[in-house]
N, C-alpha and C positions, 0 to 999 in steps of 0.2 A: 125494633123499628115500628113506625106507625102503621096500623092496619090500613090497607087500601093505598098505601104509598108505593112509589116506584122503586123501593129498595130491593125488591125481589129480583128485578131485572139486573140491577147492579151486581147482586151476588151471583147471579147465574153466569156472568162473564168471567168469574174468577175460578181458576182451576186449583183445587186444594193441593197442598204439598204434603205428601206422605213420606216420612223419613223413618229409617229403622231406629228402634229404641234400645238397641243392645249396647254396643260400646260407644262411649262418648266420642271416640276418634273416627268412627265410621263416616265415610264421605259419600254423599248421595250423588250418583252419576247423573241423575236426571236434573239436578239443580245446578251443579257447578258449570260455569261457562268455560268455553274453550280458551286456553291460554296459548299465545303464539309461541312456537318453538324457539329455544335459545339458539343464537348463531353458532355456538360451539357444540350443541347437543341437540338431538332430535327426540322430542317427547313422544311416547306411544300414543297413537291416535285413539285407542280404545278407552282411554282414561276419562275423558270428559265429553259432554255434549256441547254443541255450539249455542244452545239456548239457555236462558235463565227463567225459572218459573215465577209466576205471579202469586202473591200471597196477600189476602185481604187482612186489614187491621181487625183483630179480634177484640170485642168490647164486652166486658162483664159489668154488672150493676150490683152495688152493695148498699143496703140500707142500714143506717145505724140504729141502735136501740133508743128509746125515749130517754132524754136527759132529765135532770132533777126538776127543771122548770116545767117540762111537759108532764112529768109524773105528778107534780103538785097540782096541776089543773084537774086531774082525775077524770071524772065523767065529762067535764067541759072540754076536754082535749079532742080536737077534731083532726083526723088523719085524712090525707089526700092520696094515699098510696095503697094499692092492693096488689100483693104479689101472687103470681101463679108459677112457682118454681118448676113444677112438673112440665109445664108448657114453655118454660123460659120466657114468660110474658110478664109485663107490668101494666097495670091499669091505673092511670092517673086521673083522679076525680077532681074536676073543677068545682062542681057543686053536686047536689043530690041528683040532678037529672042529666048532667053532661059529663062524659068521661071519654078518654082515649086509651087505646091499648098499644103497647110497643113491645117488640120482641128483641131480645138480646142473645148473645152467644151463651151467656150464663147469668143466672139470677141468684144472689146470695141474700138470705134473710138475716134477721137480727142475731140469730144464734149461730151463724156460720163461723167455723173456727179459722184461725189464721193459717193453719196447716192446709186446709182444703182450698182456701183462696190461693195460696202459693202454688199448690199442685195443679190447679185448673188454669190460673192466669199466667203465672210466671215460669213454672217448670218447663213447659214446651219451649219457651224463648231461651231459657238458660241452656237446655240441651242443644238447641240450634246454635247458640254461641259457642258451646264446647266443640261443635263440629266445624267451626270456622266461619260462621255467618255473624253479621252484626245484628243486635237486638235492642229493643227498647221496651221497658215496662213503665207505665205512667199512671198516676192517680190524678183525677180531675173532679172538682165538685165545689159546692158552696163551702164557705168557711164554717168550721165546726161540725163537719159531717164525717170525720174520721179518716182523712187522707193520710196524715202523718202516722196515725196508729196503724193503718194498713201497710204502709210502705216502710216507715222508719222506726217502728217500735223495737227497742233493743231486746227486751225480755231476757236480760242476763240472769236474773234470779228465777224467773219462770219461763222455761223454754217454750211453753205452749203460746206465750204472748209474742213471740218473735215475729217481726214483720218481714216483708219481701227482701229488704236489703240484706239482713243477717242470714236468712235462709238461702238466698241465692249464693252468697259468698261461701256458706257452709257446703252447699251442693258442689260448687266449683272446686273447692279445696279437696273434697273427698273424691272427685272424679279425675284429678290431674296428678301427674308425677312431678313433684317440684324439683327432682334431680335434672330433668330435661326440659320442663316447661316453666313458665313464669306467669305470675298473677300480680298485677299492680292496680292501684286505685287512685283516682283523683276525686275530691269532694268539693264542689263549688256551690255558690249561691248567686242568684241574679237579684241584686238589691238595688232599687232605684235605677234600673237599666245599667248597672255596673256589675261586671262579672268579678266576684271576689272568691278567694281561696279559703275554704273553711279549715283546711289543715295547716295553712300558713297565713294567718290573718293579715300579716303585713303586706301581702300581695293583693292589691286592689286594682280595679280597672284593667283586668287582663284582656288583651285583644283577642278577637275571633278572626281566624285566618282561614280562607277557603282556597283550596288548590284549584287554579284555573283550568287544569286538564281533567282531573277526576271529580272535582266538586266536593272533595272530602273536607270536612270541617275539623280544624285543630285549634288548640288553645295554648300557644307557646307561652311559657312562663308559669303555667300551673304546676303545682307540686304533684309528682307521680311517685307514690310510695309502694314498694314491693312488699307483699304480705306473705307470711309463712304459715300462720296458724290462726285459729278462731279467736284466741285471746287478743292477738294483735288487731284483728278486725274490730272487736269491741272497743279497744282503746281508741282507734282512729274514728269510729263512728261517734264515740262519746265526745271527743274533741270537736268534731264537726257540729254536733248538736249544741255544745256549749257556745260555740262561736256564731251560731245562726241567729239572725234577728227574729225576735218574737215579742209580742205585746199582749196586753189584756184588753179585750173588747167585750161588749155586751153579748156577742155571739159566741165567744171562745176566750177562756182565761189565758190560754197560751196560743194565741193566734200567730201563725207563721207570717212574717212580713216579707218573705223572700221566697223565690223558687229554688229548691235544693235539687242538685243533679249529682248523683254518684256515677262516675264513669269507671268501669272495670275493664282493664286492658288485659287480654289473654294472648299469649304466644306459645304455640305448641310445635314442637319439632316433628318433622315428617320427612321420610326419604322415599323417593320413587326411583326404581331401578331404571337405568338408562341403557341404551343399546350400544353406545360408543364409549371408549375410554380415551383419556388424555395420556399420551405416552411421551417419555423423554428419551430421545435417541442416545444410545451409548453402545459400547461394545457388549456389555451385559444387558440383557432384556430387563426393563424396569417400567412399570405402569402405575399411574395413580388410580385410586378406587373409582369405579364407574357409577357412584351414587352422588347425585346432587343434593346438598343439604337444603331441604325445604322447610318453611315455617308456615303455620296457619295463624294468621293474625286476625283477631276479632275483638269487638268492643260491645259491651253491654251498658246501656244507659238506664238507670233507675231514677225516675223523675218524680219528686214530690212537689206538685204545683201549689203555690199559695192560693187560698180560697178567694173566689170572687165575693164581693160584699157591697152592700149599700150603706152609705154613710149614716142615713137616718136609722137603720137597724143596728149597725155595729157600734154606733156612738163614738166613732173615731174623731179625734180633734187634734189640732196643732200639727205636729210633724206626721202623725199617723194618717192624716188626710192625704198628705203628699205620697206616703207609702201606698195607700189604697189606690190612688190615681194611677201610679205606675203599674201596680198589680193588674188592675182592670184593663189598662191599655195593652199590656203584653198578652193577657188572655183574649182580649178582643182581636189582636193581630193573629193569634193562633186560630181563633174561630174563623177568621177570614180565609186563612190558608186551607183549613179543613173544608170550608164551603167550596173554594175554588177547585180543590182536588176532587171533591165529590161530584162536582158538576163538569169535570173534565175541561176546565177553563184553560185557555192558552197562556194566561199569565197567573203565576202563583206569587203573591206578595210576601215572600219569605224575608225580604230585607227591611220590612217595616218595624221589626223588633229583634232584639238580640236573642230572645227566647225562640222565635221561629228560625233564626239562623242556626242556633245550636241544635234544634230538632229537625233540621232539614232532611237528614237521612232517615228519620223515623216515620215521616208521613210523605209518601210518594217517592221515597228513596229506595235504598237497598237493604234496609233492616227489617227483620221480623218484629212486629209491634203488637203488644197487648195493652189495652187501656181498661182501667177499672174506674168507673164513675161512681161517686158516693153521693147519696142524698139523705135527707132527713124525712121523718114521717109527717111533720107538722104542716097543716093546711095554711098556716100563716106565711109560710115560705113557698107557696105554690108556684109563683112566677120563677123563683130561682131553681126550684126542682124541675119545672118544665124546661127551662133553658138548659140545665145539665143533661136531661134526658135527650133533648133534641141534638145537643152537641155529640152525645154518644151515637145517636142514630146516623148523623152525618159522617162521623169517623168510621162507621162500619162500611161505608161506601168507598173508602180510600184503599187503593190497591198498591202494594209495594212490589218491586222486582228484586227478590233476594238473590244475592250472588256470593259465591265462595271467594274469600280473599286469601289466596295462596301465593306466596312469594318465595323466590330463591334466596336463601340465607347467604348473601354475598360476603358478609362479614365472617361467618364461619368458614365459608369456602376459602376466603383469603387467608384466614388463620391456618387452615389445613395445608394450603399450598406453601405458606411461609414456613410452617413446621416441617413440611416435606423437604423444602429447600435447605432449611437448617440441618435436617437429618442427613441429607445427601452431602451437604458441605462438611459436616462433622465426619461422615463416613469417608468422604474423599480425603479429608485431612488425616483420618486414621489410616487409610490405605497408603497415603503419602508417607506417613511416619513408618508404617510397616515396610513399604518399599525401601525407604531410606535406611531402615534398620537392616533389611536384607542386603541392600547394597553395601552398607558398612561391613556386614558380616562377610559378604563375598570378597570385598576388597581386603578385609583382614585375612581371609583364607588365601586369597591370591598372593598377598604379601608373604604369608607363611609358606605358601608353595614356592614362591620365588626364592625366599630365604632357604627353604629346604633344598630347592634345586641348585642354588648357588653353593650351599654347603656340600650337596651331593657331588656337584661338579668339582669342587675343590678336593673333596675326599677321594673322588674317583681319579682325579689327576694325580693326587699324591700317591694313591694306591698304584696307579699305572706307572708313575715314576719309580715307586719302590719295586714294582714287579720288573720294570725294565732294568733297574739296577741289579735286582736279584738275577734276572736273565743274563745280564752281562757277567755277573759274578759266576752264575752257573756255566755260562759258555766258556768263561775264562778257566773255571775249574775243570770243565770237560776237556778243554784244550790242554790244560796242564796235565790232567790225568791221561789223556791220549798220548801226550808227549812222554809222560812217565811210562805208559803202557808200551809205547813204541820203544822207549829206551829199554824197558824190561824185556820186551820181545827181542830187541837187539841183543840184550844180554843173554836171553834164553837161546837165541840162535848161536851166540858165541859159545854158550854152555853146551848146546847140542853139538856144535862143531867140536867143542872140546871132548864131549862124550863120545862122538864119533871117532875123534882122534884117539881118545883113550881106549875105546873098544878096539880100534885098529892096533893101538899100541898093545892092548891086552892080548889081542889075538897074536900079535907078533911075539909078545912076551910068553904067551902060552906055547907058541911054537919054539920060542927060545927055551922055555921050561922043559919042553920035551927034549930040547937039545941039552938043556943043562938042568939037572936035578937040583943042583945047588942053588940055582937062582929061583927054584919053585917056591920055596917058602917066602922068599922076599916078594915074589910076584903075588903070592896069595895074600900077604898082608897089604900089599899095595892095592890089590884088587878090592879087598874089603874096605880099605880106606876110600878108594874111588867110589865104591858102591854106596857107602855112607854119604859122601858128598853129593852123589847123583840123587839119592833119595831126598836129601835136604833140598837140592835144587828143584826136584819135582814138587815137593811140598810148597816151596815158595812160588812155583809157577801156578799151582792150583789156587793158592791164596790170592795171587795177583788177578787170576781170572775171576774168582768170586768177587773180589773188590771191584773189578771193572764192571761186572754184571750189576752190583749194587749201585754203582755210580750211574749206570745207564738208567736203572729204575728211578733213581732220584731225579735224574734229568727229565724223564718222561712225566713225573709228577709235577715238576716245575713248569713244564710246557703246558700241562692240563690246567694248572692254576692260572697261568697267563691267559689262556683262551677263555676260562671262566670270567676272569676280571674284565676282559674285552667285551664279552657278551652282557655282563651286568651293566657296564657303562653304556652300552647301546640301548638296553632296556630303560635305563633312567632317562636317557635323552628322549626316547619315544614317549615315556610317561610325561615328561615336561611339555613336549609338543601337544599331547592330548589335553593337559590342563590348560594350556594357552588357548586351544580351540574352544574348550568348554567355557572359559572365562569370556571370550569374545561373544559366544552365543548368548550367555546370561546378560552381558552388557547391552546387546542389541535388543533382547526381550524387554529389559527394564526401561530402556529409552523409548520403545514403542508404547509401553503402558503409561509412562509419564506423559507422552504426547496425547494419548487418548483421554487421560484424566484432565489435562489442561483444556482440551476441546470441550469436555463435559462441563468444566467449571465456567468457561466462557459462555456456553449456552444457558446454564442456570442463571448466571449474572445478568445476561440480556433479558431473560424472562422476568427476573425480579425487577429489573429497571422498568420494563413495560408495565408491570403491576403497579409499581410506585408512580409512574406517570399517570396511569388511570386514576389512582387514588388522589393525586394532586389535582387533576382536572375536576374530579368530583368535589374536592374541598373548595376549589375556586368557585364552582357553581353554587355550592352552599353559601359561601361568603357573599357572592353576588346577590343571592336571594335574601340573605339576612340584611344586607345594606338596603335592598329595595324595600324590604318590609319595614326597616327603620324609617326610611323616607316616607312611606305610606302612613306609619304611625305618627310621625311629626306633622304630616298634612292633616290627619284626623284631629290631633290635638289643636292645631291652629284653627280648624273649622269649629271645634268645640268652644275654643276661647272666643271666637267671633260670635258664635251663637249665644254664649253666656253674656257677652257685652250687649248683644241685641236685646236679650231678655231683661238685662238690667235697665237698659234704656226704656223698654216698654214699661217696666215696673215704675221707673221714675216718672214716665208720662202719666200712668194711672195715679200716682201719688199726687200729681197736680201741684207741685211746689213751684216757686217763682225763681227764674234765673235773672239776675240783674248784673250790671256791669261790674260792680264792686264786690260781688260775692254775697253780701248780707242784705243788699237792697238799700234803698234810700230812706231817709228819715220819714218821708211821706208815707212809705209803705208801713213802717213801724207804728205809725199813729192811726192808720186807717184799718183798725181791726174789724170794723163793721163790715167792710167789703173784702175780708181776707179770703174767704172760701172761693169767691168768684175769681180773685186774682191768682190764687194757687192753682185753680183748675185750668186757667188759660195759658200758663207759661210753664217752662221746664227749667229745673236747676240740677246741678250735679250733687252727688252724695256728700262731698265735703261741705257744700253750702247748706244741705239739709242738717248735717251734724252741727254746723255753726249756729243754726237757728235754735239748737237746744240751749244755748247760752243767752238767748234773747231775754230782754227785760219784760217783754210783753207775755203775760201768762198764757193767753190763748194761742200765741205763736208757739210757745214751748209745748203746749198740750198737743197741737196738731203735728208738730215735728216729732214728738215722741211716738205718736200713733203711727206715723209714716215709717219710722225706724223699726217699730215693732212688727209692722206688716212685712217690711223688707227682710227682717231677721227670720221670718217664718220659712224662707226658702234657703236651701243650703248654698246656692250659688252666690248669694249676697252676703253671707255671714263673714266670709274671709275678708271681703272689701270693707265691711263695717268695722271689723277689728283693726285692720291695717290703717284705716283713716282715723283711728282714735275714738270710734263710736262707743266701744265698751267703757273706756275711761270716762267719756262724757255721761253715759248712762249711770255709772256708779257715783259720779260726782253729783248728778242731779238727784239720785236716790238719797244721798247724804244731806244735801242742802235744802231741797224743796220741802215745803210743808203741805203741798196740795195733794189731796187724796187721789184725784184723777191722774196726776202725774205719777204718783206712787204705783197705781194700778197698771198704767201703760208701761212704765219703766220695768216693773217686775215681770210683766208679760214678755217684753223684749228680751230680758235676761233669761227668762225661762226658755225662749226659743233658741237663744245662743247656747244655753247649757245642754242642748241636745247633741252638740258636737264635743268630742272628747278633748280636742286641743283647746277649745274655748273654756272647758271646765277647769283646766289648769290655770288659765289666765284669771278666771273669775275668783277662784279660791286664793291664788297668790295676791290678788289685789284687794282682798278682804270682802269679797262679795257676799259670802255666807254671813259674816258678821253684820253687814248692812241690812240684808234681808231679815235676819233675826230681830234687828232693831226696829224695822218697820212693822214686823208682826206684833211686837210688844206695844206699839203706839196706836195702831189703827183699829177701828171697830168696824170697818167696811168689809162685808163678807166677800165681795168680788176681789178687793185688793188682797185679802187673805188667801183666796183661791189661787191668785197669780203667784203670790209669795210661796205658798205651799207647793205649787207645781214646779217652781224653779228649784226649791230645796229638794223635792222628790227626784228631779232629774240629776242633781248633783249626788244624790244617794246611790245612783247607779254606777258609780266609779269607786272601787274599793281603795284606790290610791289616796283618796282625800277623806276617808272616813274619820281618821283621827283629828285632822284639822277641822272638819265639819263639826265634830263633837266639841272641840275646844272653842270654836267660834259661837257655840250655842245654837247650832242648827237643829239638833234633835229636840232640845228643850223648847225651841220655838214651835216645832211641829206639834208637840204635845200641848203647848199653851194655846194654840189656835183651836183646839178641840172645844174650848169653852163657848165658841160662837154657836155650836149646834147646827151649823149650816151643812146640808147634805153634801154639796159639791166640795166644800173645804175639807170635810172629814174623808171624802173619797180620795182627795189628793194626799192627805196625811197617811191614809192606809197604803196608798201606792208607794209613797216614799219609804215607809217602814218595810214594806215587802221588798223593794229594790235593795235597801240597805242590808236586810237579813239574807237575801239570796246571794248577793255578791260576797258578803262576809262568809257565808257557808261554803261557797265555792272555793274561796281562798284557803279556808281551813282544811277542806277536804283534799286540796292539792298539796298540803304540807307547807305552805308559805307563811302561815300564821298560827299561833297557838294562844290559848288563854281564854278568859271569860269575855263574852260579847260586850262591845261598847254600848249597845242598846240597853242591856240590863243595868249597866252602871248609871244610866240616866232615867231609870224607872219605867222603861217601855214595857217590860214584862208585866208589872203590876197593872199598868194601864190596859194591856191586852186582856188580862184575866178579868178585869172589871167591866170591859165593854165589848167582849168578843161576840155577844149575841144580840146587841142592841141596834144593829144597823141593817140597811137593805142588803139583799144577797150579794150584789157586786162588791160593795165595801167589805162585807163580812168575808168574802172569798180572799181578798187581799190580806185581811188581818189573820185569817187562818194560815195562809201561805207564810206570812212573816213568822208566826208562832212555830210552824212546822220546821222552818229553816233554822230557827233558834234551837229547836230540840235536836238538830243533827250534831250540835257541838257538845261533846261529852263534858266540857268544862262548865256548861250551863245546867247540868243535871240537878245539882243541889238546889239552885234557885227555882227551877221548874217544880221540883218535888215540894219545896216549902210553900210555894204559892198555889198548890193544888193543880198543877198543870197536867198531871197524869189523867185526871178525869176529862180534861179538855181534849187531850190527845186521843183518848178512847172515843170521845164523841165525834171528833173530826174523822177518825178512821172508819166510823160507821155511817155518819149522817151527812158528811160534807158533799156538796153537789159537784165538786171538782175531783176528777180522777187523780190529778197530780198531788193535790192536798191529801187525799186519802192514802195514796201510796207513800208519801213522805211521812205521814203519821205512823203508818204500819212499820215502815223502815226504822223510824226512831224507836218505837216500842220494842221491836224484835232485836235490834242490834245493841241497845244500851243495857248493860247488866244491871245498873241501878234501877232503871225503869222496870225491868223484868222482876227484880226482887220486890219492888214496891207493889207491883200488880199481884204477885203471889201472896 
């Protein structure tokens, strides 16, 4: 800052933010704002403060080394800058007696390394972005002071040359876990106030949308590419660098003509333990996890601004003047916003430019911002250096309010709930299948039990019937035996009576024996006989008694078997009743479980329907916002078209052409050529009428009409209308039929302006424009006409699609033929055309879309370059060196380059060229081509 200024007070009001440097996921409690608790969950109050801290924009200054032109001046070179790095001060000398001192956050000298600049300027911002805050790193300065080198240098071959973009992405990839986190990039350019996608060049005029609630800026339609490794980063940045607009000026051979913005989107997963859980009521206790899935969403902008320039110093012409105008306008709008923020103005004009709208969050917003301003040492550019230093001083007064952007990951939460519902549904279906299987098994067992019971009943009834039959048989047998026993007892009684009778008879006979001896012997024999019979009867009686006893025992056994059978039947009946009771209990339990599962299913389905309803409402809101956005875009396009029409009308007014009732004017007008200018300046005509005047028979009318068309063609908004109205056909016809040198010059200039547009290049080539331009080049001797023709052919050389046709129509030979004029401006255009041709051809060959020897070599361009490479001014020589280095990149050209002695020229360019890119290309060709290496050895 300037000594004695009021910047000290502005800095005193800023409280610095100190954050831990340990883990990249650590969250600073003093910085994060309080988030309102979710309706379903209560957040712990101790996690966040209610305030957000203020953070001043940090500004560092870097001075580039002296370039080749400044070194060539030697002792005559006058520097206006004196650095005091130990005090972090810069002394800016206006002359030998007047100087001013300014203090910055950091001062980098000529020899400061890319690594130190990253660690001081960008690394704190990158670590803040890793912790969940938005950040911006931006380079600002005059064209040619090293902004793109500081920010966008790839350094793929030499890691020490890597710029902030590559180092920041390398830092982020090494600090994140790609399994749970994601990193994605968008690479855009702001060219002619149109936002274009460098990763998808077909996407142009991307809209800028601001959230009316949060003020957050978004770019719908821009490509967002997720990255996984550093090699992918190099590929994307190389694609963006190839598609970015650049041109050659006196200040810089590769001057950026657009503002480049690399947007790095980070999303890191985070979980904060909650005090409550979400439960699902059921018979069995089941709860969802009590952790809300949270994400830290942050965004890092790395901005490489196009350099401010003055037309008289940069030497811009044609379309480049229009580019410089838009660059300076956007930088002026950015300066106004910085001034307003530094002065605490109530109105910040952020809507004056698309650049300030895109950087709305970087200055005065919620992002941590670091700015590196680049300057040169030359006193010739004192005013530009002073303006850059003052811009940095004002930016140091800007204070941002950084906030942590932490959101609930509703998508992950929804997926988790849906997965839980699916799990419970599958579990419920599994339980249902298990219950059904158990039910089927129980029913099977029940049927088997019923079958067994029926069989048991049938068997028992049969056994009972058999036992009853046996009982009846036994009873009948007992009765029969009893009858037989009674009969035998009766017989025994009869026998006893007989025995008694016999005993009495024996006694009587014994008495009679006593009486009669004669009868004694008879009685003795009779007694013996009766005794034998009586013994036999006694034995029979014993046998009957034993038989009766055995029959009684058998009868008792039968009675015991009958009682056992009755008790077994009773036990089986009791078992069947128990089985029935158990089956009824199991059926009741299964029915209750089925009812509980059905209730759980209905509750889960209702919760799922509620979630789907919320999702549908959210989708409806998104669709409404999209339709609203489309209507706004349509309105913006309508306003742009109306603005374009107004600009065209103003251009027509400035052209001063005449509107007449018939379109071409009256015959009186055609013959009053002496008063033509006054008549043209006083009236207005439409573009069709201006194009119709190209066919006028009056030479002066044709000349003025061609000049008007050429001036209109210098603006992009008029080119499409000129082509649609047949202006290109009229110009080509005039170029073929007219013999006037002035008409040739003006017509070639108009075609050169139209050839700046890619679509117009196709029309020019298909309609034979290159052949007509080559024909004019062979006829005319006028240097200005040749300059216009060479410029038109040089613009056509910038499109590799038409190289073959351009060579076939004689465009390359025409360029080489115009060298004979010796005019400096003509030769400069020739060199520019050859450089464009060689660069585009080299790019196509490196991408693998084309093979073979260069078309330029076939037309003798290589011999011409070798013969004239050191004969021209530095600016022209730089173009010739670039063309030669691009030709050397093609291996198929190696033999021709060696034969013509090109190895020495490559060695000279690699050591002595004033252009860094030419030196790098020469070194690359020498180191990568085996034929060249062999030749050098």
